[in-house]
ZASEGU-186908 format. One record per residue (C-alpha): residue number from 0; x negated, y, z. Coordinates in Angstrom, 3 decimals, padded with zeros to 6 digits, always signed. Layout:
# residues N
<NUM <X Y Z>>
...
END
This chain:
# residues 569
<0 <+004.575 -041.178 +023.612>>
<1 <+003.118 -038.783 +020.729>>
<2 <+005.864 -038.764 +018.816>>
<3 <+007.810 -037.339 +021.609>>
<4 <+005.035 -034.732 +022.448>>
<5 <+005.185 -033.795 +018.949>>
<6 <+009.159 -033.601 +019.033>>
<7 <+008.974 -031.308 +022.122>>
<8 <+006.009 -029.304 +020.677>>
<9 <+008.459 -028.764 +017.314>>
<10 <+011.310 -028.293 +019.766>>
<11 <+009.390 -025.199 +021.805>>
<12 <+008.180 -023.268 +018.373>>
<13 <+011.215 -023.371 +017.433>>
<14 <+012.982 -021.719 +020.465>>
<15 <+010.487 -019.495 +020.104>>
<16 <+010.762 -018.527 +016.441>>
<17 <+014.600 -018.682 +016.841>>
<18 <+016.370 -016.055 +014.962>>
<19 <+013.514 -014.756 +012.760>>
<20 <+012.446 -012.718 +015.623>>
<21 <+008.970 -011.492 +015.896>>
<22 <+006.368 -013.611 +017.698>>
<23 <+003.078 -012.602 +020.586>>
<24 <+000.115 -014.267 +021.296>>
<25 <-001.073 -013.531 +024.334>>
<26 <-004.699 -014.756 +024.424>>
<27 <-007.010 -014.760 +028.129>>
<28 <-009.586 -016.218 +029.055>>
<29 <-008.349 -017.224 +032.420>>
<30 <-004.419 -018.317 +032.962>>
<31 <-003.063 -018.645 +036.799>>
<32 <-000.204 -020.736 +035.912>>
<33 <+000.464 -022.906 +038.732>>
<34 <-001.156 -022.803 +042.082>>
<35 <-001.865 -026.766 +040.803>>
<36 <-003.503 -025.491 +038.040>>
<37 <-006.801 -024.077 +038.824>>
<38 <-007.717 -022.272 +035.797>>
<39 <-008.250 -018.903 +036.760>>
<40 <-010.488 -016.592 +039.259>>
<41 <-008.387 -014.008 +040.689>>
<42 <-006.569 -010.407 +039.525>>
<43 <-006.520 -011.088 +035.672>>
<44 <-005.561 -014.593 +035.682>>
<45 <-002.726 -014.034 +037.704>>
<46 <-001.753 -011.389 +036.011>>
<47 <-002.085 -013.491 +032.817>>
<48 <+000.326 -015.985 +034.309>>
<49 <+002.993 -013.424 +035.633>>
<50 <+003.078 -012.018 +032.360>>
<51 <+004.104 -015.174 +030.723>>
<52 <+006.481 -015.742 +033.768>>
<53 <+008.192 -012.355 +032.975>>
<54 <+007.822 -012.991 +029.636>>
<55 <+009.891 -016.462 +029.507>>
<56 <+012.446 -014.797 +032.120>>
<57 <+013.280 -011.910 +029.328>>
<58 <+013.785 -014.236 +026.856>>
<59 <+010.100 -012.276 +024.980>>
<60 <+008.947 -015.148 +021.923>>
<61 <+005.463 -015.249 +023.580>>
<62 <+003.002 -018.164 +023.462>>
<63 <-000.191 -018.117 +025.520>>
<64 <-003.523 -019.225 +024.366>>
<65 <-006.665 -020.092 +026.970>>
<66 <-009.178 -022.697 +028.183>>
<67 <-008.618 -026.023 +029.903>>
<68 <-011.769 -025.239 +032.537>>
<69 <-010.947 -028.473 +034.137>>
<70 <-013.953 -027.772 +036.518>>
<71 <-012.206 -024.783 +037.688>>
<72 <-013.960 -021.179 +038.786>>
<73 <-015.326 -023.249 +041.909>>
<74 <-014.440 -024.743 +045.310>>
<75 <-015.255 -022.186 +047.626>>
<76 <-017.184 -023.721 +051.004>>
<77 <-018.677 -021.556 +053.751>>
<78 <-020.674 -022.943 +056.032>>
<79 <-020.702 -021.895 +059.779>>
<80 <-023.598 -019.139 +059.625>>
<81 <-021.639 -018.054 +056.505>>
<82 <-023.427 -018.704 +053.490>>
<83 <-020.958 -019.832 +050.174>>
<84 <-021.499 -023.116 +048.808>>
<85 <-020.069 -023.441 +045.078>>
<86 <-018.514 -026.535 +044.650>>
<87 <-016.634 -028.543 +040.937>>
<88 <-013.084 -028.688 +040.995>>
<89 <-011.823 -032.215 +040.731>>
<90 <-008.794 -031.137 +038.502>>
<91 <-006.860 -034.402 +037.071>>
<92 <-005.611 -032.843 +033.986>>
<93 <-003.378 -035.122 +032.791>>
<94 <-001.082 -034.453 +035.717>>
<95 <-000.059 -031.221 +034.695>>
<96 <-000.499 -031.073 +031.143>>
<97 <+000.342 -032.806 +028.157>>
<98 <-002.324 -033.828 +025.425>>
<99 <-001.308 -032.921 +022.091>>
<100 <-001.970 -034.719 +018.748>>
<101 <-003.252 -031.352 +017.034>>
<102 <-006.710 -030.456 +016.919>>
<103 <-008.930 -027.685 +014.775>>
<104 <-012.949 -026.910 +014.666>>
<105 <-015.068 -023.625 +015.338>>
<106 <-018.445 -023.602 +013.983>>
<107 <-021.083 -022.403 +016.545>>
<108 <-024.893 -021.964 +015.562>>
<109 <-023.927 -024.319 +012.471>>
<110 <-022.346 -027.020 +013.922>>
<111 <-018.627 -028.286 +013.774>>
<112 <-017.238 -028.004 +017.192>>
<113 <-013.848 -030.159 +017.485>>
<114 <-011.521 -028.844 +019.816>>
<115 <-008.390 -030.418 +020.831>>
<116 <-005.011 -028.810 +023.259>>
<117 <-003.185 -029.524 +026.192>>
<118 <+000.417 -028.219 +026.838>>
<119 <+002.022 -026.644 +029.252>>
<120 <+005.528 -024.917 +029.335>>
<121 <+006.693 -022.221 +031.419>>
<122 <+010.621 -022.268 +031.596>>
<123 <+012.541 -018.753 +032.462>>
<124 <+015.311 -018.174 +034.999>>
<125 <+018.186 -018.839 +031.856>>
<126 <+015.712 -021.883 +030.274>>
<127 <+013.860 -020.128 +027.858>>
<128 <+010.322 -021.509 +027.581>>
<129 <+007.178 -019.831 +026.772>>
<130 <+004.474 -022.689 +025.857>>
<131 <+001.117 -022.039 +026.820>>
<132 <-001.980 -023.914 +025.331>>
<133 <-005.620 -024.889 +026.758>>
<134 <-007.926 -025.283 +024.590>>
<135 <-010.935 -028.084 +025.096>>
<136 <-014.168 -029.158 +023.872>>
<137 <-015.098 -032.443 +025.666>>
<138 <-014.526 -034.570 +022.510>>
<139 <-016.641 -037.489 +022.123>>
<140 <-018.854 -036.837 +019.052>>
<141 <-019.125 -033.425 +020.146>>
<142 <-022.562 -032.683 +021.527>>
<143 <-023.051 -032.379 +025.243>>
<144 <-023.529 -028.712 +025.839>>
<145 <-020.164 -028.492 +023.461>>
<146 <-018.389 -030.317 +025.527>>
<147 <-019.229 -028.357 +028.431>>
<148 <-017.885 -025.441 +027.072>>
<149 <-014.640 -025.689 +028.268>>
<150 <-015.466 -026.922 +031.601>>
<151 <-016.254 -023.789 +034.207>>
<152 <-014.619 -020.580 +034.139>>
<153 <-017.518 -017.328 +033.521>>
<154 <-020.025 -020.874 +034.754>>
<155 <-023.294 -020.982 +032.755>>
<156 <-025.325 -018.525 +031.121>>
<157 <-025.035 -015.204 +028.557>>
<158 <-025.027 -017.805 +025.710>>
<159 <-022.577 -020.183 +027.202>>
<160 <-020.196 -017.355 +027.798>>
<161 <-020.514 -016.663 +023.520>>
<162 <-019.596 -020.325 +023.143>>
<163 <-016.591 -019.710 +025.260>>
<164 <-014.788 -016.821 +022.993>>
<165 <-015.563 -018.112 +020.201>>
<166 <-013.393 -021.285 +021.434>>
<167 <-010.788 -019.148 +022.581>>
<168 <-010.805 -016.397 +019.931>>
<169 <-011.535 -017.748 +016.885>>
<170 <-010.518 -021.480 +017.925>>
<171 <-007.254 -019.996 +019.293>>
<172 <-005.951 -018.578 +016.213>>
<173 <-006.719 -021.448 +014.760>>
<174 <-005.132 -024.168 +016.768>>
<175 <-002.074 -021.618 +016.538>>
<176 <-002.133 -022.177 +013.341>>
<177 <-002.644 -025.770 +013.420>>
<178 <+000.156 -026.323 +015.583>>
<179 <+002.802 -024.619 +012.964>>
<180 <+002.262 -020.661 +014.458>>
<181 <+001.629 -019.156 +010.635>>
<182 <+003.590 -016.156 +011.255>>
<183 <+002.670 -014.761 +014.235>>
<184 <+003.218 -010.780 +014.904>>
<185 <+001.428 -009.451 +017.446>>
<186 <-001.926 -010.722 +018.840>>
<187 <-002.287 -009.344 +022.344>>
<188 <-005.980 -009.739 +023.612>>
<189 <-005.719 -009.924 +028.058>>
<190 <-009.163 -008.446 +028.184>>
<191 <-012.278 -008.409 +025.479>>
<192 <-012.914 -012.301 +026.084>>
<193 <-010.236 -013.120 +022.901>>
<194 <-012.099 -010.852 +020.704>>
<195 <-013.591 -013.118 +018.566>>
<196 <-010.244 -013.933 +016.687>>
<197 <-009.874 -010.321 +015.531>>
<198 <-013.277 -011.413 +013.610>>
<199 <-011.357 -015.139 +012.176>>
<200 <-008.048 -013.035 +011.218>>
<201 <-010.099 -010.609 +008.981>>
<202 <-011.813 -013.339 +007.413>>
<203 <-008.725 -014.731 +006.920>>
<204 <-007.030 -011.723 +005.428>>
<205 <-010.164 -009.225 +004.463>>
<206 <-007.783 -006.245 +005.370>>
<207 <-008.985 -004.273 +008.139>>
<208 <-006.032 -002.077 +009.103>>
<209 <-003.538 -005.143 +007.993>>
<210 <-005.975 -006.909 +011.244>>
<211 <-004.892 -003.694 +013.282>>
<212 <-001.102 -004.104 +012.780>>
<213 <-001.574 -007.344 +014.377>>
<214 <-003.810 -006.779 +017.258>>
<215 <-003.061 -005.018 +020.818>>
<216 <-005.769 -005.096 +023.466>>
<217 <-005.746 -004.034 +026.995>>
<218 <-008.453 -003.083 +028.857>>
<219 <-009.411 -004.688 +032.151>>
<220 <-012.342 -002.674 +034.192>>
<221 <-013.571 +000.614 +034.404>>
<222 <-017.108 -001.003 +035.523>>
<223 <-019.596 -001.088 +032.267>>
<224 <-020.993 -004.411 +033.801>>
<225 <-017.452 -006.035 +033.261>>
<226 <-017.978 -005.360 +029.116>>
<227 <-019.147 -008.316 +027.864>>
<228 <-021.686 -007.844 +024.982>>
<229 <-024.350 -010.322 +023.620>>
<230 <-027.599 -009.596 +022.157>>
<231 <-027.221 -009.863 +018.344>>
<232 <-030.341 -011.902 +018.147>>
<233 <-028.651 -014.603 +018.940>>
<234 <-024.549 -013.499 +018.364>>
<235 <-025.815 -013.328 +014.608>>
<236 <-026.918 -017.500 +014.793>>
<237 <-024.337 -018.634 +016.854>>
<238 <-021.573 -016.709 +014.678>>
<239 <-022.851 -017.273 +011.227>>
<240 <-021.282 -015.559 +008.397>>
<241 <-018.256 -014.897 +010.842>>
<242 <-019.226 -011.322 +011.581>>
<243 <-019.681 -009.147 +008.581>>
<244 <-022.631 -007.094 +008.737>>
<245 <-020.059 -003.883 +007.305>>
<246 <-018.588 -003.618 +010.999>>
<247 <-021.940 -003.723 +013.205>>
<248 <-021.997 -000.485 +013.168>>
<249 <-018.593 -000.076 +014.483>>
<250 <-018.723 -003.098 +016.943>>
<251 <-022.332 -002.749 +018.529>>
<252 <-023.720 -001.109 +021.029>>
<253 <-027.520 -000.958 +021.652>>
<254 <-028.453 -003.520 +019.226>>
<255 <-025.934 -005.672 +021.169>>
<256 <-022.329 -007.239 +019.718>>
<257 <-019.970 -005.522 +022.237>>
<258 <-016.352 -007.375 +022.533>>
<259 <-014.593 -004.480 +023.901>>
<260 <-016.385 -002.416 +021.031>>
<261 <-014.741 -005.145 +018.410>>
<262 <-011.040 -005.113 +020.223>>
<263 <-010.972 -001.751 +020.357>>
<264 <-011.911 -001.438 +016.282>>
<265 <-009.747 -004.203 +015.479>>
<266 <-006.175 -003.122 +017.396>>
<267 <-003.971 -000.571 +016.704>>
<268 <-002.535 -000.214 +020.452>>
<269 <-004.775 -000.228 +023.326>>
<270 <-004.061 +000.482 +027.156>>
<271 <-005.677 +000.449 +030.302>>
<272 <-003.326 -001.242 +033.613>>
<273 <-003.061 +001.742 +035.498>>
<274 <-002.765 +005.575 +034.451>>
<275 <-005.855 +006.391 +035.813>>
<276 <-007.485 +003.552 +034.897>>
<277 <-006.403 +004.944 +030.881>>
<278 <-007.892 +008.635 +031.978>>
<279 <-010.996 +006.564 +032.894>>
<280 <-011.365 +004.462 +029.587>>
<281 <-010.768 +007.571 +027.626>>
<282 <-013.568 +008.655 +028.610>>
<283 <-016.027 +005.404 +028.760>>
<284 <-014.736 +005.035 +024.830>>
<285 <-013.939 +008.101 +023.274>>
<286 <-012.485 +008.597 +019.651>>
<287 <-009.838 +005.902 +020.398>>
<288 <-006.155 +006.132 +021.798>>
<289 <-005.803 +004.554 +024.676>>
<290 <-002.542 +004.404 +026.203>>
<291 <-001.412 +003.247 +029.476>>
<292 <+000.820 +000.404 +030.988>>
<293 <+000.604 -000.122 +034.677>>
<294 <+000.599 -003.800 +035.994>>
<295 <+002.712 -005.492 +038.341>>
<296 <+003.711 -009.025 +039.474>>
<297 <+006.171 -011.761 +038.942>>
<298 <+008.857 -010.975 +041.650>>
<299 <+010.114 -014.610 +041.979>>
<300 <+006.566 -015.979 +041.917>>
<301 <+005.654 -013.987 +045.223>>
<302 <+008.181 -013.081 +047.265>>
<303 <+008.117 -015.968 +050.121>>
<304 <+010.930 -017.938 +050.996>>
<305 <+012.268 -015.951 +053.929>>
<306 <+012.741 -012.697 +051.628>>
<307 <+014.269 -014.778 +048.970>>
<308 <+017.056 -015.973 +051.452>>
<309 <+016.982 -012.345 +052.636>>
<310 <+017.396 -010.960 +049.022>>
<311 <+019.668 -013.335 +047.689>>
<312 <+021.543 -012.651 +050.784>>
<313 <+022.019 -009.033 +050.279>>
<314 <+020.616 -008.182 +046.450>>
<315 <+021.937 -010.753 +044.166>>
<316 <+020.811 -010.657 +040.755>>
<317 <+017.482 -009.257 +042.098>>
<318 <+015.522 -012.421 +040.472>>
<319 <+016.305 -011.447 +037.122>>
<320 <+016.464 -007.625 +037.497>>
<321 <+013.878 -006.761 +040.072>>
<322 <+014.606 -003.035 +040.070>>
<323 <+017.716 -003.741 +041.834>>
<324 <+015.383 -004.435 +044.952>>
<325 <+015.664 -000.217 +045.285>>
<326 <+018.896 -001.080 +047.242>>
<327 <+016.598 -003.112 +050.139>>
<328 <+017.144 +000.271 +052.256>>
<329 <+020.597 -001.173 +053.249>>
<330 <+019.542 -004.496 +054.710>>
<331 <+019.535 -004.396 +058.089>>
<332 <+016.077 -003.516 +059.831>>
<333 <+016.274 -006.503 +062.148>>
<334 <+016.811 -009.087 +059.114>>
<335 <+014.190 -007.647 +057.562>>
<336 <+011.647 -007.899 +060.578>>
<337 <+013.105 -011.291 +061.125>>
<338 <+011.955 -012.607 +057.912>>
<339 <+008.315 -011.048 +057.886>>
<340 <+007.953 -012.916 +061.319>>
<341 <+008.705 -016.272 +059.991>>
<342 <+006.036 -015.657 +056.884>>
<343 <+004.240 -014.276 +059.840>>
<344 <+004.426 -017.239 +061.963>>
<345 <+003.638 -019.807 +058.904>>
<346 <+000.054 -017.463 +058.286>>
<347 <-000.984 -017.478 +062.080>>
<348 <-000.024 -021.297 +062.493>>
<349 <-002.247 -022.204 +059.394>>
<350 <-005.472 -020.003 +060.890>>
<351 <-005.289 -021.132 +064.321>>
<352 <-004.715 -024.967 +062.420>>
<353 <-007.666 -024.725 +060.197>>
<354 <-009.774 -022.496 +061.770>>
<355 <-009.313 -022.740 +065.815>>
<356 <-008.581 -019.106 +065.645>>
<357 <-006.705 -018.187 +068.276>>
<358 <-004.740 -015.599 +066.711>>
<359 <-001.240 -014.742 +068.126>>
<360 <+002.159 -013.843 +066.715>>
<361 <+002.804 -010.286 +068.082>>
<362 <-000.662 -008.727 +067.280>>
<363 <-001.017 -006.308 +064.579>>
<364 <-002.633 -008.150 +062.088>>
<365 <-004.523 -006.875 +059.310>>
<366 <-005.263 -008.578 +055.827>>
<367 <-008.228 -008.511 +053.083>>
<368 <-008.109 -010.941 +050.394>>
<369 <-010.129 -010.186 +046.849>>
<370 <-013.242 -011.186 +044.907>>
<371 <-016.106 -010.050 +047.297>>
<372 <-018.305 -008.132 +045.373>>
<373 <-019.795 -004.707 +046.556>>
<374 <-017.627 -002.111 +044.831>>
<375 <-014.579 -003.405 +046.755>>
<376 <-016.373 -002.821 +050.040>>
<377 <-014.896 -005.610 +051.835>>
<378 <-016.938 -005.063 +054.922>>
<379 <-015.738 -001.329 +055.211>>
<380 <-013.158 -002.297 +058.378>>
<381 <-016.051 -003.752 +059.859>>
<382 <-019.044 -001.632 +059.189>>
<383 <-018.244 +000.182 +062.678>>
<384 <-017.538 -002.867 +065.153>>
<385 <-017.787 -001.325 +068.301>>
<386 <-015.147 +001.802 +066.789>>
<387 <-012.617 -000.673 +065.623>>
<388 <-013.312 -002.263 +069.214>>
<389 <-012.565 +001.076 +070.906>>
<390 <-010.020 +001.318 +068.437>>
<391 <-008.031 -002.101 +069.870>>
<392 <-008.843 -000.879 +073.297>>
<393 <-006.678 +002.054 +072.914>>
<394 <-004.022 +001.464 +070.500>>
<395 <-003.324 -002.038 +070.641>>
<396 <-004.497 -005.356 +069.747>>
<397 <-006.062 -005.893 +066.067>>
<398 <-006.397 -009.287 +064.193>>
<399 <-008.222 -009.442 +060.761>>
<400 <-007.789 -012.201 +058.171>>
<401 <-010.316 -012.219 +055.298>>
<402 <-010.401 -014.330 +052.189>>
<403 <-012.237 -014.211 +049.003>>
<404 <-015.021 -015.509 +046.663>>
<405 <-018.020 -014.180 +045.504>>
<406 <-019.320 -014.900 +041.948>>
<407 <-021.837 -017.902 +042.292>>
<408 <-024.721 -014.946 +040.873>>
<409 <-023.507 -012.337 +043.003>>
<410 <-025.755 -012.000 +045.769>>
<411 <-024.552 -008.825 +047.669>>
<412 <-021.163 -010.601 +047.602>>
<413 <-022.309 -013.750 +048.884>>
<414 <-024.313 -011.555 +051.786>>
<415 <-021.348 -009.332 +052.621>>
<416 <-019.777 -012.862 +053.164>>
<417 <-022.186 -013.787 +055.701>>
<418 <-021.883 -010.098 +056.961>>
<419 <-018.721 -010.937 +057.962>>
<420 <-019.203 -014.551 +059.650>>
<421 <-022.398 -012.557 +061.416>>
<422 <-019.747 -009.937 +062.997>>
<423 <-017.030 -012.928 +063.736>>
<424 <-019.032 -014.650 +065.617>>
<425 <-020.761 -011.760 +067.518>>
<426 <-017.915 -009.950 +068.886>>
<427 <-015.303 -013.101 +068.850>>
<428 <-014.673 -012.403 +072.805>>
<429 <-013.987 -008.613 +071.755>>
<430 <-011.676 -009.164 +068.522>>
<431 <-010.400 -011.619 +066.500>>
<432 <-011.467 -012.441 +063.019>>
<433 <-010.929 -015.380 +060.635>>
<434 <-012.140 -016.287 +057.226>>
<435 <-009.913 -018.351 +054.879>>
<436 <-011.741 -019.861 +052.699>>
<437 <-011.576 -020.827 +048.651>>
<438 <-009.102 -018.227 +048.434>>
<439 <-006.608 -019.383 +045.348>>
<440 <-002.307 -018.969 +044.879>>
<441 <-001.288 -020.644 +047.839>>
<442 <-003.399 -018.898 +050.339>>
<443 <-002.512 -015.581 +048.477>>
<444 <+001.322 -016.368 +048.961>>
<445 <+001.063 -016.807 +052.543>>
<446 <-001.215 -014.090 +052.932>>
<447 <+000.389 -011.383 +050.987>>
<448 <+003.563 -012.155 +052.568>>
<449 <+002.127 -012.961 +056.273>>
<450 <-000.295 -010.048 +057.642>>
<451 <+001.282 -006.886 +058.472>>
<452 <-001.148 -004.272 +056.944>>
<453 <-002.715 -004.863 +053.383>>
<454 <-006.142 -003.603 +053.109>>
<455 <-007.882 -002.319 +050.042>>
<456 <-011.211 -000.492 +049.748>>
<457 <-012.551 +000.154 +046.410>>
<458 <-015.100 +002.399 +045.935>>
<459 <-013.391 +005.191 +043.122>>
<460 <-012.869 +004.955 +040.393>>
<461 <-013.652 +001.188 +039.805>>
<462 <-010.501 -000.507 +040.338>>
<463 <-008.502 -000.780 +037.158>>
<464 <-005.279 -001.828 +039.053>>
<465 <-005.281 -004.125 +041.549>>
<466 <-002.072 -006.167 +042.268>>
<467 <-002.412 -007.756 +045.655>>
<468 <-000.688 -004.774 +047.179>>
<469 <+002.079 -005.082 +044.750>>
<470 <+002.191 -008.723 +046.229>>
<471 <+002.123 -007.706 +049.859>>
<472 <+005.320 -004.892 +048.932>>
<473 <+007.392 -007.628 +047.406>>
<474 <+007.375 -008.582 +051.243>>
<475 <+007.275 -005.116 +052.855>>
<476 <+004.369 -005.313 +053.715>>
<477 <+002.278 -001.838 +053.553>>
<478 <-000.927 -001.478 +051.946>>
<479 <-003.719 +000.690 +053.526>>
<480 <-005.778 +001.592 +050.282>>
<481 <-008.366 +004.222 +048.887>>
<482 <-006.334 +006.307 +046.671>>
<483 <-007.446 +004.197 +042.924>>
<484 <-005.986 +002.186 +041.094>>
<485 <-002.176 +001.207 +040.964>>
<486 <-002.332 +002.907 +044.309>>
<487 <-002.168 +006.531 +042.939>>
<488 <+000.931 +005.638 +041.684>>
<489 <+002.511 +003.901 +044.787>>
<490 <+001.350 +005.855 +048.032>>
<491 <+003.796 +007.883 +049.506>>
<492 <+002.279 +008.633 +052.822>>
<493 <+003.420 +007.082 +055.507>>
<494 <+006.482 +006.160 +053.590>>
<495 <+004.943 +003.014 +051.521>>
<496 <+002.242 +002.783 +053.181>>
<497 <-001.183 +005.053 +053.855>>
<498 <-004.324 +006.449 +051.933>>
<499 <-008.148 +006.230 +052.650>>
<500 <-009.991 +009.027 +051.942>>
<501 <-009.334 +012.393 +049.579>>
<502 <-007.136 +012.106 +046.619>>
<503 <-009.098 +014.676 +044.703>>
<504 <-012.734 +013.585 +044.432>>
<505 <-013.482 +015.228 +040.829>>
<506 <-014.096 +011.992 +039.844>>
<507 <-017.020 +011.220 +041.776>>
<508 <-017.509 +008.042 +043.587>>
<509 <-015.758 +007.447 +047.210>>
<510 <-017.945 +008.293 +050.061>>
<511 <-018.508 +005.826 +052.273>>
<512 <-019.005 +007.557 +055.451>>
<513 <-015.940 +010.247 +054.822>>
<514 <-013.608 +007.006 +054.058>>
<515 <-014.902 +004.780 +057.236>>
<516 <-013.436 +007.819 +059.201>>
<517 <-010.744 +008.459 +057.445>>
<518 <-009.849 +004.782 +057.807>>
<519 <-010.585 +004.451 +061.098>>
<520 <-008.807 +007.872 +062.068>>
<521 <-005.667 +006.376 +060.773>>
<522 <-005.448 +003.125 +062.237>>
<523 <-005.965 +004.474 +065.347>>
<524 <-003.647 +007.343 +065.645>>
<525 <-001.135 +006.915 +062.981>>
<526 <-000.602 +002.856 +061.825>>
<527 <-001.147 +001.066 +064.782>>
<528 <+000.459 +003.225 +067.323>>
<529 <+003.313 +003.497 +064.679>>
<530 <+003.603 -000.682 +064.398>>
<531 <+003.181 -000.820 +068.519>>
<532 <+005.315 +001.825 +070.032>>
<533 <+007.756 +002.620 +066.981>>
<534 <+009.222 +000.118 +065.657>>
<535 <+012.273 +001.050 +064.039>>
<536 <+010.171 +003.627 +062.004>>
<537 <+007.879 +000.793 +060.677>>
<538 <+010.096 -001.084 +059.892>>
<539 <+011.734 +001.319 +057.832>>
<540 <+008.338 +001.567 +056.023>>
<541 <+008.382 -002.017 +054.730>>
<542 <+012.028 -001.466 +053.558>>
<543 <+010.254 +001.334 +051.720>>
<544 <+007.410 -000.672 +050.054>>
<545 <+010.576 -003.241 +048.903>>
<546 <+013.183 -000.512 +047.543>>
<547 <+010.122 +002.295 +045.749>>
<548 <+007.184 -000.322 +044.888>>
<549 <+008.545 -003.798 +044.959>>
<550 <+010.990 -002.595 +042.427>>
<551 <+009.266 -000.953 +039.705>>
<552 <+005.718 -002.899 +040.576>>
<553 <+006.453 -006.006 +038.987>>
<554 <+006.119 -007.954 +035.214>>
<555 <+009.579 -007.394 +034.197>>
<556 <+009.072 -003.659 +033.995>>
<557 <+005.337 -004.112 +032.521>>
<558 <+006.432 -006.400 +029.750>>
<559 <+009.263 -004.434 +028.746>>
<560 <+006.890 -001.439 +028.247>>
<561 <+004.553 -003.710 +026.210>>
<562 <+007.670 -004.525 +024.360>>
<563 <+008.395 -000.915 +023.821>>
<564 <+004.937 +000.346 +022.991>>
<565 <+002.966 -002.551 +021.742>>
<566 <+005.033 -004.863 +020.688>>
<567 <+007.735 -003.350 +018.909>>
<568 <+010.134 -006.036 +019.102>>
END
């Protein structure tokens, strides 16, 4: 069996290395590659998985590196009072991944920590393979604390997080070399979690400029708290001689090792994940040249089965070239509506059978699903319940489906979930609201395809990009969102969806009251009447979402931009 594994890995390496092509190593703390492999928490991990899938489809020579995270982020249960309960995920690793014989080690606080690696292959539409390697410290001989380091995504304390990042960055470079990938041309850090890999490269090469030539960095958050930093008082002992004194001034801030600054310092190409996010990042980190490449989603993954049938019939070749979805304008409206209703019935049947929601196929259904945290304002829609009820009584019935996890340490996020439950129970006879527990890829696919309107309410300018609305667009579902992240590029008012609040804010944060009033006014006067009384134009908007937004906001286009701007293949 081991010989078979080695042979398979050698064959994979030969595919990636064929023709003397450059090679890209893509590092991400989380990778959502398969809905049965729970090694992700949300948008960052799903983007990583979609990126790798498009590289496989486009024959881009990439390898992925991440942590095993065998207990995942957490399994979410919510009790009848709206209290979130976090449980470890039970994941049978060997059912999905293959253990390889190659090993390596890292040093943490002077201890040698042994690492092994699991293998998963992503096969593109032409059969091209991109391997993904999952690092695992749960090995006999390691201390109990060290064995836990690759078990929980974003778990533990700040010291635990630094231990994880040592394994991902430094251990990731070393495991690739142990696997035979000795001539990687570009190391792409998907967020700052992998930035310590630059120190490993620097210790090997001892030339700052040569390290920079090899490194690419994508930053994903305009929120200061989202940039990891570690007190030097414990970062130095944990890293030992891996952190040279000569660069401390360049990679620290307020006596803390800042992972974003470390990645910025050692990268020749840096980008944000939307045009607006690029602007915000340049203001946050003056002195660096920061480009932007707007995110996308992997089209074949997020198009629902009914729309796959529809696209196969009318737009053959869409899987390999999502750009041709532009011709969706030519699909008959009744066929678009039929495909949507098949997806909608699947979602409604799910919430009715699982949660006794009593929802109807024909009623206007709004979906909101993302990480439950304050700046995303999950409760903005229901912040004036009586007004929402009045709108439903005058403009037409409204159903709301929520989903999303709050970080275990995010008290305000947990309180928001409880608030949604309180309103759900208080007004159950007036408006139908349900909350799907344990949001994951499978539920995400159902929701983005099955609702009639996708709602997103981040407080500007804190949304780096956002990709859930792109997934909805691939299924003809319009987005209703504040003008931030990708929606500044994707919103054509009343054509691909609708905006919430003013466009020109002079970079001031959103005003909740202004946004709330705009949200309710547009629902009442534009959106719900269009759905119920002008179905022909509603379906025209659905086709516009596919033809205009899905054809552009996909990871095939995104990867082509990375190849040209960052990888230079």
